C-alpha distance (Angstrom), angle and dihedral (degrees) to the residues before:
residue distance angle dihedral
M1 . . .
P2 3.86 . .
Q3 3.76 119.0 .
N4 3.78 120.3 -109.1
L5 3.82 100.9 -110.8
V6 3.79 93.1 -163.4
D7 3.82 93.9 60.7
T8 3.77 97.5 38.1
P9 3.82 117.5 78.8
P10 3.78 111.2 -133.4
D11 3.78 118.9 -101.0
W12 3.84 101.5 -136.0
Q13 3.80 92.6 -167.4
D14 3.81 90.9 63.6
E15 3.79 96.7 39.1
I16 3.74 114.8 124.0
V17 3.78 113.5 -116.6
V18 3.77 119.5 -153.4
P19 3.81 107.8 -126.8
A20 3.75 122.4 -127.6
P21 3.81 115.5 -104.9
G22 3.79 109.5 -74.9
E23 3.83 94.4 13.1
P24 3.83 118.0 120.3
A25 3.81 112.4 -109.8
A26 3.81 93.4 -131.4
V27 3.81 93.0 59.0
A28 3.80 95.6 42.7
N29 3.80 94.4 48.4
D30 3.80 97.3 45.8
P31 3.83 112.1 89.8
G32 3.81 88.6 -166.6
K33 3.79 91.9 64.8
P34 3.81 117.2 88.6
H35 3.80 91.9 -134.7
S36 3.81 96.9 56.5
L37 3.76 123.0 118.0
F38 3.81 88.0 -120.4
H39 3.81 92.0 60.6
A40 3.79 93.3 41.6
F41 3.81 91.3 57.2
A42 3.80 92.6 42.6
A43 3.81 91.4 50.9
L44 3.81 91.7 47.1
A45 3.81 91.1 51.1
K46 3.80 90.8 48.5
R47 3.83 92.5 49.2
T48 3.78 91.8 46.9
R49 3.81 92.8 53.1
W50 3.80 89.9 46.1
L51 3.81 92.5 49.0
R52 3.80 92.6 45.1
G53 3.81 90.5 51.1
L54 3.79 91.2 48.0
L55 3.80 92.4 51.7
E56 3.80 93.8 46.6
T57 3.82 93.6 51.4
H58 3.82 97.6 37.4
N59 3.80 115.9 122.3
H60 3.79 111.6 -133.5
D61 3.79 117.5 -104.0
N62 3.84 110.2 -151.0
R63 3.81 91.0 -137.5
Y64 3.81 89.1 73.4
Y65 3.81 132.4 56.1
T66 3.80 119.0 -109.1
K67 3.80 119.8 -131.6
A68 3.82 89.2 -104.4
E69 3.83 90.8 53.7
I70 3.80 91.8 49.1
D71 3.80 91.7 48.1
A72 3.81 90.5 48.4
R73 3.82 91.1 52.9
R74 3.79 89.7 58.1
I75 3.77 89.6 74.6
I76 3.80 121.2 96.2
T77 3.80 110.5 -62.4
T78 3.81 102.6 170.2
W79 3.80 128.9 60.6
A80 3.80 126.5 -179.9
N81 3.76 142.3 169.2
F82 3.79 134.5 -175.7
Q83 3.75 139.7 -171.6
G84 3.76 134.0 -168.6
G85 3.78 116.2 -99.7
A86 3.79 130.2 -6.9
P87 3.81 123.6 6.0
S88 3.80 89.6 -137.0
P89 3.82 124.4 179.5
P90 2.92 142.6 -71.0
N91 3.82 94.9 38.1
G92 3.79 102.9 7.7
V93 3.77 111.2 173.8
Y94 3.79 112.0 -35.7
V95 3.77 143.1 176.4
E96 3.80 127.6 -152.5
F97 3.81 114.7 -154.3
T98 3.78 144.3 152.1
A99 3.80 114.7 -118.6
P100 3.81 106.5 -140.6
F101 3.82 93.8 -154.8
S102 3.77 139.4 19.2
G103 3.78 109.8 -105.7
Y104 3.77 145.8 88.0
Y105 3.79 121.8 -30.5
L106 3.82 130.4 -174.4
L107 3.82 114.2 -134.5
E108 3.81 117.5 -161.6
G109 3.79 129.0 -175.3
H110 3.82 120.5 -171.1
A111 3.80 133.2 -175.5
V112 3.82 134.7 161.5
W113 3.79 119.1 -148.9
Q114 3.78 147.7 168.8
C115 3.81 127.1 -152.7
W116 3.78 146.7 161.8
G117 3.78 129.7 -160.3
A118 3.80 127.8 23.2
I119 3.81 114.4 -26.5
H120 3.81 133.0 170.8
W121 3.82 112.9 -154.4
R122 3.80 124.4 -159.1
R123 3.80 117.5 -174.7
E124 3.80 121.6 -171.0
I125 3.80 138.8 177.2
F126 3.82 119.6 -158.6
V127 3.79 129.4 -167.1
D128 3.80 114.1 -161.0
G129 3.81 90.4 -21.1
T130 3.83 96.0 -49.4
R131 3.81 117.7 115.1
I132 3.81 108.7 -126.5
Y133 3.81 99.1 165.2
D134 3.81 129.3 38.0
D135 3.81 127.0 167.5
G136 3.79 130.8 164.8
R137 3.82 129.5 -163.9
D138 3.79 136.4 175.0
I139 3.78 127.5 -143.2
N140 3.78 114.1 -171.1
G141 3.77 116.1 -177.0
G142 3.81 91.9 156.3
N143 3.81 118.6 -159.5
S144 3.80 93.8 -36.4
G145 3.80 93.1 108.0
A146 3.80 90.9 -130.9
V147 3.79 113.2 152.5
F148 3.77 118.3 -139.9
S149 3.81 123.9 -159.5
G150 3.74 127.2 -169.9
S151 3.75 148.2 129.1
W152 3.77 138.1 -120.7
A153 3.79 119.6 -135.4
D154 3.79 105.2 179.7
Q155 3.81 119.5 -178.0
K156 3.77 134.8 -176.4
I157 3.81 131.9 172.5
V158 3.80 113.5 -144.9
Q159 3.77 137.5 172.4
L160 3.80 112.8 -119.6
A161 3.78 131.7 -174.1
A162 3.78 119.8 -126.3
G163 3.80 110.8 -89.4
A164 3.80 142.5 60.0
H165 3.82 120.1 -23.9
V166 3.79 140.4 170.5
V167 3.81 118.5 -146.9
R168 3.83 118.7 -168.1
Y169 3.80 131.6 -171.2
T170 3.80 117.9 -161.8
I171 3.78 135.1 177.4
T172 3.79 120.4 -163.0
T173 3.78 118.3 -166.7
T174 3.80 124.7 -163.6
V175 3.81 109.1 -162.4
S176 3.81 115.4 -157.5
L177 3.78 92.6 169.9
G178 3.80 130.8 -3.9
A179 3.79 131.0 12.2
V180 3.80 144.8 -77.5
V181 3.81 127.4 -140.0
F182 3.81 124.7 -174.5
L183 3.80 114.4 -144.1
G184 3.79 124.9 -149.1
N185 3.79 119.5 -24.8
S186 3.78 132.2 -19.6
M187 3.78 113.8 -142.2
I188 3.80 144.0 -164.7
K189 3.80 120.5 -162.8
V190 3.81 131.3 -175.2
T191 3.81 121.1 -165.0
M192 3.80 126.3 -175.4
L193 3.81 109.0 -132.2
């Protein structure tokens, strides 16, 4: 007479295990064999508990990031702004942002231009009103009528404190002869390193 399966608790030791494709049935169904599915799951559970215990009791080594540090780095780490045309003083193109942490930040100013004649270029980056980058260049095409095109990609790494900041990028041109035209957008970008 067949057993009533509802009233009888299963005997997991005698349960039939379906072998993996290509695995002999005798090995897969024998819980005494080290290659059985039973032992594979038991070993996995044991390793998982061991690993979980190791991670929970591990003392932090400063060479590695903690979970809190990794989660904190998932916040916004790049800020940018652009405007059409020249980033002329006094405001230029600027971005206001809140640095989440004290540390190093990469500041990048970009502008594309075209000119002819004799031009003096002065490019500056300011952080909270203080000039931290200043570069001057001269282009002298004279009366030849030659048109020059180019772009500025100015970069500076600075250390900033956590908190609110304003970063500005300005380009001043002094035209002795000729003209300057800015093409497309001028941009300032701040990236937390």
